[in-house]
Backbone bond lengths (Angstrom), bond angles and torsions (degrees), N, CA, C in turn:
res aa  C-N    CA-C-N  psi(-1)  N-CA   C-N-CA  omega(-1)  CA-C   N-CA-C  phi
1 M - - - 1.463 - - 1.541 110.17 -
2 P 1.347 117.37 147.44 1.471 120.22 178.81 1.524 111.95 -62.54
3 V 1.325 114.65 156.74 1.472 120.59 177.93 1.526 110.03 -58.78
4 K 1.324 117.05 -37.10 1.465 121.23 -179.79 1.524 111.21 -60.34
5 F 1.330 116.84 -38.31 1.457 120.66 178.05 1.521 110.60 -61.51
6 N 1.327 116.59 -45.41 1.462 120.26 179.93 1.525 111.65 -62.51
7 A 1.338 116.81 -38.83 1.463 120.73 178.27 1.529 110.47 -66.37
8 D 1.318 117.00 -41.60 1.464 120.77 178.14 1.521 110.90 -65.09
9 L 1.331 115.28 -36.29 1.459 120.25 179.43 1.524 110.98 -65.71
10 V 1.318 116.71 -39.84 1.470 121.24 177.17 1.525 110.07 -60.87
11 K 1.320 117.21 -44.20 1.466 120.71 179.58 1.526 111.06 -63.36
12 L 1.338 115.31 -37.78 1.458 120.27 179.05 1.529 110.62 -63.59
13 K 1.325 116.23 -45.86 1.460 120.55 178.44 1.527 110.99 -61.93
14 E 1.321 116.61 -40.74 1.466 120.53 -179.89 1.527 110.91 -62.02
15 K 1.320 116.33 -39.67 1.466 119.27 179.39 1.526 110.43 -68.29
16 L 1.331 116.43 -38.08 1.462 119.68 177.64 1.529 110.86 -63.38
17 L 1.327 116.65 -42.65 1.456 120.83 179.29 1.525 111.09 -68.48
18 Q 1.329 116.81 -31.55 1.466 120.32 173.97 1.525 109.88 -61.51
19 M 1.319 116.30 -43.29 1.464 120.27 175.93 1.527 110.75 -60.72
20 G 1.323 115.91 -43.99 1.462 119.77 179.58 1.512 112.34 -60.49
21 A 1.334 116.49 -40.74 1.464 120.64 179.44 1.533 110.93 -64.80
22 I 1.325 116.70 -38.80 1.462 120.23 177.80 1.524 110.09 -64.57
23 A 1.335 116.56 -44.07 1.466 120.21 179.96 1.524 111.00 -63.34
24 E 1.334 116.72 -41.37 1.471 119.89 176.64 1.520 111.34 -58.85
25 K 1.330 116.17 -45.23 1.462 120.83 180.00 1.524 110.68 -63.02
26 M 1.319 116.46 -36.83 1.459 120.11 178.04 1.530 111.12 -63.58
27 I 1.323 116.36 -42.77 1.470 119.47 178.05 1.525 109.99 -62.94
28 H 1.325 116.08 -43.97 1.471 120.14 178.88 1.531 110.72 -59.54
29 N 1.323 116.36 -45.23 1.454 119.72 -177.73 1.525 112.52 -68.43
30 I 1.335 116.62 -37.59 1.470 117.50 179.52 1.523 110.31 -68.93
31 S 1.335 116.91 -29.10 1.468 118.27 175.87 1.524 110.58 -66.85
32 L 1.334 117.51 -35.18 1.471 120.62 175.75 1.518 111.02 -67.35
33 V 1.323 116.02 -35.86 1.468 119.57 175.81 1.524 109.79 -63.28
34 L 1.317 116.60 -43.51 1.466 120.84 -178.72 1.524 112.38 -67.72
35 I 1.329 115.72 -39.24 1.463 119.83 -173.94 1.529 111.66 -83.31
36 D 1.322 116.15 -47.45 1.472 120.93 -173.54 1.522 113.38 -105.49
37 E 1.331 116.74 -0.73 1.471 121.79 -175.98 1.530 110.49 55.14
38 N 1.334 114.90 40.78 1.459 121.13 178.73 1.527 108.62 -82.26
39 M 1.315 115.88 79.10 1.462 121.76 -172.60 1.534 112.30 -67.21
40 A 1.327 116.44 -19.44 1.466 119.34 179.49 1.527 111.80 -62.31
41 L 1.327 116.71 -22.98 1.460 120.38 -179.16 1.523 112.71 -75.51
42 L 1.324 117.83 -15.45 1.456 119.77 -176.38 1.527 112.23 -63.86
43 D 1.333 116.79 -40.97 1.469 119.22 178.89 1.524 111.05 -59.68
44 R 1.341 116.26 -39.41 1.464 120.60 178.41 1.529 110.29 -65.45
45 I 1.322 116.48 -40.40 1.465 121.42 179.03 1.524 110.32 -62.64
46 Y 1.326 116.84 -43.84 1.461 120.18 -179.00 1.528 111.28 -66.17
47 E 1.325 116.61 -35.53 1.463 120.25 176.10 1.525 110.83 -68.17
48 N 1.335 116.18 -38.84 1.472 120.21 177.17 1.522 111.13 -60.55
49 E 1.319 116.15 -38.06 1.462 119.63 -178.99 1.526 111.26 -65.42
50 K 1.313 116.42 -37.40 1.466 120.22 175.90 1.536 110.63 -64.03
51 E 1.331 115.66 -38.56 1.464 120.32 177.41 1.527 111.02 -63.88
52 L 1.339 116.83 -40.65 1.468 120.33 176.99 1.522 110.78 -61.62
53 D 1.322 116.57 -42.36 1.463 119.79 178.83 1.536 110.68 -59.57
54 R 1.328 116.08 -43.89 1.467 120.42 -179.41 1.525 111.08 -63.93
55 L 1.324 116.20 -45.50 1.462 120.56 -178.97 1.527 111.23 -66.23
56 Q 1.335 117.03 -36.61 1.463 119.73 178.74 1.528 111.08 -59.31
57 I 1.321 116.22 -46.06 1.462 120.41 -179.95 1.532 110.32 -63.04
58 E 1.326 116.88 -45.96 1.464 120.90 179.74 1.525 111.08 -59.75
59 L 1.326 115.32 -45.78 1.461 119.48 -175.74 1.523 111.33 -66.41
60 D 1.333 117.02 -41.27 1.461 119.92 177.91 1.530 110.88 -61.97
61 E 1.331 116.04 -43.32 1.465 119.76 -179.91 1.527 111.01 -63.20
62 E 1.327 116.62 -41.60 1.459 120.52 -179.07 1.528 111.17 -68.25
63 T 1.336 116.35 -36.29 1.461 119.78 178.95 1.528 111.16 -65.97
64 V 1.315 116.03 -46.15 1.470 120.19 177.79 1.531 110.41 -60.00
65 K 1.319 116.04 -39.69 1.467 120.89 179.29 1.527 110.82 -62.12
66 L 1.337 116.78 -44.05 1.469 120.18 179.61 1.522 111.53 -63.71
67 I 1.331 116.16 -41.61 1.465 119.23 178.75 1.523 110.31 -63.22
68 G 1.340 116.35 -41.17 1.453 120.44 -179.27 1.516 113.22 -67.24
69 I 1.324 116.46 -38.35 1.467 120.23 -176.46 1.529 112.06 -76.94
70 Y 1.350 116.17 -46.18 1.465 119.78 -169.68 1.530 114.18 -101.74
71 A 1.344 117.48 -13.63 1.471 121.03 -178.88 1.533 111.53 46.36
72 P 1.327 117.89 56.82 1.472 120.06 -177.41 1.524 111.56 -66.82
73 V 1.318 115.39 158.94 1.461 121.29 178.94 1.525 109.16 -130.70
74 A 1.321 115.04 169.90 1.471 122.98 173.57 1.528 112.28 50.94
75 G 1.337 116.13 -124.91 1.458 120.84 -173.61 1.512 113.69 -62.15
76 D 1.330 117.22 -39.11 1.468 120.09 -179.96 1.526 111.24 -64.94
77 L 1.324 116.77 -40.21 1.464 120.33 178.84 1.524 110.34 -67.45
78 R 1.330 116.84 -42.87 1.468 119.77 177.87 1.523 110.36 -59.08
79 L 1.316 116.49 -42.78 1.466 120.35 -179.93 1.520 110.75 -59.17
80 L 1.326 117.15 -47.52 1.459 120.51 -178.12 1.528 111.25 -65.01
81 L 1.321 116.85 -40.33 1.458 119.43 178.08 1.521 111.25 -64.66
82 M 1.332 116.83 -38.79 1.458 119.84 179.49 1.531 111.73 -71.43
83 V 1.331 117.00 -29.68 1.463 119.62 174.79 1.522 109.92 -59.86
84 T 1.327 116.94 -42.50 1.464 119.22 179.86 1.522 111.28 -66.57
85 R 1.337 117.03 -36.39 1.465 119.61 179.83 1.521 110.91 -72.05
86 I 1.324 116.77 -43.25 1.464 119.93 178.91 1.530 110.05 -64.48
87 N 1.314 116.06 -38.98 1.451 122.18 175.98 1.529 110.64 -54.33
88 A 1.331 116.20 -47.18 1.469 120.68 179.60 1.520 111.62 -64.86
89 E 1.338 117.33 -38.97 1.467 120.58 -179.83 1.532 111.06 -64.48
90 I 1.331 116.77 -40.64 1.465 120.08 179.38 1.521 110.39 -65.22
91 E 1.329 116.28 -41.51 1.467 119.26 178.73 1.523 110.62 -62.17
92 R 1.330 117.01 -38.41 1.474 120.19 178.88 1.521 111.05 -67.79
93 I 1.322 116.87 -33.87 1.466 119.69 174.94 1.522 109.38 -60.37
94 G 1.331 116.33 -44.91 1.464 119.32 176.74 1.508 112.09 -58.25
95 D 1.335 116.84 -41.39 1.464 120.61 178.04 1.529 110.98 -60.71
96 K 1.334 116.93 -41.79 1.469 120.60 -179.29 1.523 111.41 -66.14
97 V 1.329 117.25 -37.97 1.464 119.92 177.26 1.527 110.06 -63.04
98 V 1.318 116.20 -41.94 1.471 120.34 177.48 1.533 110.15 -62.95
99 D 1.335 116.54 -40.90 1.472 119.48 176.50 1.522 110.46 -57.06
100 I 1.330 116.47 -43.62 1.463 119.82 179.06 1.521 110.10 -60.42
101 G 1.333 116.61 -43.24 1.456 120.33 178.19 1.516 112.04 -56.66
102 H 1.322 116.61 -43.89 1.465 120.21 178.95 1.524 111.51 -65.95
103 H 1.347 116.41 -39.38 1.466 119.33 177.17 1.526 110.70 -61.87
104 V 1.333 115.80 -42.89 1.471 120.04 -179.18 1.529 110.28 -62.90
105 E 1.318 116.37 -45.92 1.462 120.00 179.91 1.524 111.05 -56.14
106 K 1.323 115.57 -37.60 1.463 119.69 -177.19 1.517 112.26 -79.39
107 F 1.356 116.79 -47.37 1.461 116.29 -171.38 1.525 113.15 -76.42
108 L 1.328 118.58 -21.69 1.463 118.40 177.29 1.527 111.89 -66.33
109 Q 1.314 116.63 -21.62 1.453 120.02 176.80 1.528 111.84 -74.98
110 E 1.342 116.46 -17.18 1.459 120.65 -176.60 1.528 111.43 -118.18
111 R 1.303 116.84 15.76 1.461 120.94 -171.83 1.530 112.93 -65.09
112 G 1.314 114.05 149.69 1.460 120.07 172.04 1.515 110.66 -80.08
113 S 1.284 117.14 -158.72 1.463 121.02 -173.08 1.522 113.10 -81.79
114 K 1.331 118.61 -13.97 1.462 119.28 -176.85 1.530 110.38 -152.29
115 K 1.318 114.71 160.05 1.465 119.58 175.21 1.522 108.97 -71.04
116 I 1.317 114.82 147.65 1.468 119.86 -179.73 1.518 110.51 -103.91
117 I 1.330 116.32 -46.86 1.466 121.57 -176.30 1.526 109.93 -117.05
118 N 1.329 115.33 134.28 1.452 120.83 171.21 1.534 107.11 -96.57
119 F 1.313 115.84 111.44 1.461 120.64 -173.79 1.525 113.15 -86.11
120 T 1.329 117.85 5.56 1.456 120.92 -173.64 1.526 112.41 -54.24
121 H 1.332 115.99 -50.50 1.465 119.49 -172.70 1.526 110.93 -68.57
122 I 1.334 117.48 -43.19 1.460 119.97 -179.88 1.527 110.30 -62.80
123 A 1.338 116.41 -44.26 1.463 119.97 179.73 1.525 111.04 -62.72
124 D 1.339 116.55 -42.25 1.466 120.11 178.40 1.529 111.30 -62.57
125 E 1.334 115.32 -41.25 1.466 119.30 -179.94 1.528 111.24 -64.26
126 T 1.331 117.15 -43.49 1.466 119.51 -178.72 1.527 110.92 -67.35
127 Q 1.322 116.69 -40.41 1.463 119.51 177.36 1.522 110.49 -63.26
128 G 1.333 116.23 -41.66 1.460 120.63 178.97 1.523 112.12 -64.35
129 M 1.334 116.95 -37.58 1.463 120.14 178.61 1.516 110.89 -65.06
130 L 1.333 117.16 -40.66 1.465 119.87 177.56 1.523 110.61 -63.24
131 R 1.333 116.79 -45.48 1.460 120.57 -179.54 1.532 110.65 -60.44
132 K 1.325 116.52 -44.33 1.464 120.04 -178.74 1.529 111.54 -67.75
133 A 1.329 116.73 -35.48 1.464 119.61 178.16 1.527 110.50 -65.08
134 L 1.333 116.31 -40.67 1.468 119.93 178.05 1.524 111.37 -68.88
135 N 1.327 116.43 -36.84 1.473 119.47 175.12 1.525 110.54 -62.28
136 A 1.342 116.01 -39.10 1.461 119.78 178.03 1.521 110.15 -62.65
137 F 1.336 117.02 -36.68 1.458 120.97 176.85 1.528 110.69 -64.32
138 V 1.320 116.54 -47.61 1.467 120.80 -179.37 1.528 110.79 -61.39
139 N 1.333 115.51 -43.69 1.466 120.76 -175.44 1.528 113.07 -86.19
140 K 1.343 115.91 -4.23 1.471 120.67 -175.10 1.529 109.88 50.14
141 S 1.341 114.30 48.67 1.462 120.67 -171.80 1.527 111.99 -106.65
142 H 1.315 115.44 113.99 1.463 121.25 175.54 1.529 110.88 -63.53
143 S 1.327 116.90 -42.96 1.467 120.25 -176.15 1.527 111.86 -67.17
144 E 1.324 117.18 -39.05 1.468 119.95 178.38 1.528 110.40 -66.95
145 A 1.306 116.84 -38.67 1.464 120.17 177.78 1.521 110.91 -65.29
146 L 1.330 116.28 -41.51 1.460 120.71 179.83 1.531 110.96 -63.44
147 A 1.329 116.99 -35.65 1.463 120.67 178.52 1.523 111.31 -63.12
148 V 1.326 116.95 -36.08 1.469 120.67 177.00 1.524 110.28 -65.12
149 I 1.319 116.13 -44.53 1.467 120.40 178.96 1.519 110.52 -59.81
150 N 1.326 116.66 -43.25 1.464 120.60 -178.48 1.526 112.47 -69.02
151 A 1.335 116.97 -25.44 1.473 120.45 -179.39 1.519 112.43 -73.25
152 D 1.313 117.55 -15.19 1.461 120.59 -174.48 1.525 112.19 -65.05
153 D 1.319 117.37 -32.53 1.464 120.04 -179.96 1.524 111.20 -59.68
154 G 1.333 116.56 -38.19 1.462 120.20 179.57 1.514 111.89 -63.72
155 V 1.321 117.33 -41.89 1.472 120.79 177.54 1.517 110.25 -65.65
156 D 1.335 117.02 -40.38 1.464 120.21 177.86 1.525 110.90 -60.22
157 Q 1.319 116.57 -41.75 1.464 120.31 179.75 1.528 111.50 -64.93
158 Q 1.334 116.39 -41.94 1.460 119.90 177.66 1.527 111.46 -63.84
159 T 1.317 115.85 -39.25 1.457 119.95 178.92 1.525 110.50 -65.75
160 D 1.317 116.69 -43.82 1.471 120.12 178.07 1.523 110.92 -60.12
161 Q 1.329 116.59 -41.73 1.459 120.78 178.57 1.527 110.81 -63.18
162 A 1.328 116.47 -42.60 1.467 120.44 178.40 1.519 110.61 -61.03
163 F 1.324 116.79 -41.20 1.462 120.40 179.73 1.530 110.92 -64.68
164 R 1.323 117.26 -39.49 1.470 119.63 179.02 1.521 110.78 -63.54
165 V 1.322 116.36 -44.36 1.466 120.40 179.21 1.525 110.82 -62.79
166 L 1.325 116.04 -45.58 1.461 120.41 -177.77 1.520 111.53 -66.69
167 F 1.318 116.91 -38.09 1.467 119.67 178.98 1.518 110.50 -65.03
168 T 1.330 116.73 -39.82 1.466 120.11 176.99 1.519 110.92 -61.24
169 H 1.330 116.79 -43.75 1.467 120.75 178.31 1.529 111.22 -65.03
170 M 1.306 116.88 -33.44 1.457 119.75 178.99 1.525 110.95 -65.13
171 L 1.322 115.95 -40.68 1.456 119.76 178.16 1.527 111.90 -65.82
172 D 1.344 115.19 -37.82 1.460 119.82 -177.42 1.528 112.52 -81.40
173 N 1.341 117.38 -25.46 1.469 121.00 -174.93 1.530 110.58 -133.70
174 P 1.314 118.10 65.88 1.465 120.04 -176.59 1.525 112.99 -61.42
175 Q 1.330 117.97 -20.43 1.471 120.12 178.69 1.528 112.05 -68.13
176 F 1.331 117.01 -16.95 1.463 120.83 -179.84 1.531 111.69 -107.76
177 I 1.327 117.50 27.90 1.460 121.07 -173.00 1.528 112.02 -61.37
178 G 1.341 116.77 -36.33 1.466 119.52 179.89 1.512 111.71 -62.80
179 Y 1.329 116.05 -43.86 1.456 121.48 179.30 1.527 111.25 -64.14
180 I 1.335 115.25 -43.68 1.462 119.89 -177.07 1.529 110.72 -68.77
181 L 1.319 117.33 -42.24 1.458 120.20 177.04 1.528 110.96 -61.30
182 G 1.324 116.80 -37.94 1.455 120.90 177.17 1.515 111.45 -60.37
183 Q 1.326 116.42 -41.74 1.466 119.63 178.58 1.534 111.42 -67.89
184 M 1.331 116.21 -34.31 1.464 118.99 175.69 1.525 110.83 -62.50
185 L 1.319 116.39 -41.78 1.459 120.62 179.47 1.527 111.43 -65.50
186 V 1.331 116.40 -35.19 1.461 120.46 176.45 1.529 110.09 -64.54
187 A 1.330 116.50 -46.98 1.468 120.70 179.46 1.529 110.42 -59.80
188 Q 1.316 115.90 -42.16 1.462 120.57 179.64 1.529 111.18 -64.03
189 A 1.334 117.01 -41.55 1.470 120.78 -179.65 1.527 111.12 -65.95
190 L 1.329 117.74 -40.33 1.462 120.72 177.23 1.529 110.98 -62.50
191 E 1.324 115.27 -39.36 1.461 119.38 178.55 1.524 110.46 -65.45
192 R 1.336 116.88 -36.01 1.460 120.17 177.86 1.528 111.18 -68.22
193 I 1.331 117.28 -34.78 1.464 119.83 175.95 1.530 109.81 -60.74
194 A 1.333 115.81 -42.53 1.468 119.45 176.40 1.525 110.76 -60.43
195 D 1.333 117.10 -39.00 1.471 120.65 178.12 1.530 111.10 -62.32
196 H 1.325 116.53 -39.04 1.466 119.22 178.09 1.528 111.07 -66.03
197 A 1.329 116.51 -36.39 1.470 119.92 175.61 1.531 110.13 -62.95
198 V 1.324 116.03 -39.48 1.467 120.45 176.46 1.524 110.53 -62.68
199 N 1.331 116.20 -41.75 1.465 119.71 178.36 1.527 111.33 -60.03
200 I 1.332 115.87 -39.82 1.469 119.91 177.37 1.529 109.95 -62.54
201 A 1.327 115.90 -44.25 1.463 119.86 179.34 1.523 110.92 -61.33
202 E 1.326 117.05 -40.36 1.465 120.03 177.74 1.526 111.20 -64.79
203 D 1.330 116.37 -36.76 1.466 120.14 176.52 1.526 110.99 -64.52
204 V 1.338 116.02 -37.50 1.466 120.00 178.57 1.527 110.39 -63.58
205 I 1.316 116.46 -42.66 1.464 119.52 179.30 1.528 110.49 -62.05
206 Y 1.330 116.31 -41.14 1.464 118.83 177.62 1.528 110.80 -64.48
207 M 1.334 115.75 -40.56 1.462 120.51 178.99 1.528 111.26 -61.29
208 V 1.330 116.45 -42.24 1.462 121.08 -174.39 1.525 112.20 -79.65
209 K 1.343 116.31 -43.70 1.464 119.82 -170.94 1.517 114.13 -115.11
210 G 1.338 116.78 -8.91 1.461 118.35 -176.93 1.510 112.41 72.47
211 E 1.346 117.82 18.98 1.462 122.44 -178.93 1.528 109.56 -105.45
212 D 1.325 116.32 128.74 1.457 121.38 176.29 1.527 107.78 -90.59
213 V 1.330 116.84 108.51 1.471 120.82 -176.29 1.519 111.54 -108.32
214 R 1.327 117.01 18.59 1.470 119.07 -178.29 1.522 112.00 -63.61
215 H 1.323 117.19 -26.07 1.461 121.14 177.43 1.528 109.10 -121.52
216 M 1.325 115.01 46.73 1.462 120.90 -172.38 1.524 111.70 -59.31
217 D 1.330 118.34 -42.09 1.459 120.36 -178.10 1.520 110.90 -62.23
218 E 1.344 115.10 -40.98 1.454 118.45 179.16 1.519 110.38 -65.04
219 V 1.325 116.82 -40.42 1.461 120.66 179.92 1.518 110.24 -62.87
220 E 1.343 115.82 -45.26 1.460 119.55 -179.67 1.519 110.55 -63.25
221 E 1.341 115.59 -39.95 1.453 118.85 179.67 1.523 110.45 -64.60
222 N 1.358 115.90 -42.43 1.453 119.36 179.29 1.527 111.42 -63.73
223 N 1.356 115.24 -40.00 1.458 118.49 179.09 1.508 112.46 -62.85
224 S 1.367 115.25 -41.26 1.467 119.07 -179.79 1.512 110.49 -65.84
225 D 1.355 115.91 -34.49 1.463 118.84 177.82 1.511 110.80 -65.84
226 E 1.357 115.74 -39.08 1.452 119.03 179.95 1.518 111.20 -65.27
227 H 1.359 115.31 -39.71 1.460 118.47 -178.80 1.528 111.40 -67.20
228 S 1.347 116.29 -32.49 1.452 119.06 -175.23 1.520 112.33 -82.00
229 S 1.364 116.70 -16.76 1.455 119.42 -177.23 1.525 111.82 -83.55
């Protein structure tokens, strides 16, 4: 590939990582909103989401342009295709953070006398998964991407635990159902952010090895069936 292509590719990666950094900051800020009720951060979060939308459009246009100009093949083409997919996943993370902001704005108006769930650990885990997935992209690391995928079970378990606690409180305090449902939606949105980080990690594995692991469990199960037959 021409030197110009490599330079354009570097700029593309930098813009993608810029998006990732914005999304990470959004997760960090929404965790402060959840923990400290720092509502002043919501305006910044909403502005960040608009920035992600703008960058997503720019990045998609630039990626299509590179494919059209250079007609890359093999690894270079996979990389560009995965940039567009990772780009979309980061934008969706921003959307989920904004959803959490809206849930918080609503449920704080109906809150009971005390907080029920401390979202600190779940938020930290989801932010960490996004950071590690982006690091795996930068390092073209299969093992780092796989670690992100494996971390998802822990977030799922924390989310399930949060739902059990919240459901118990709902039964005991039906007068606070709006507040409790709002917290359930927050837990669900954080879990979805972790899922998007997993999707990024799966895209990295495809970029590096050309392996589609989105249905890895099914593939492993099918392989074991073949071996046993």
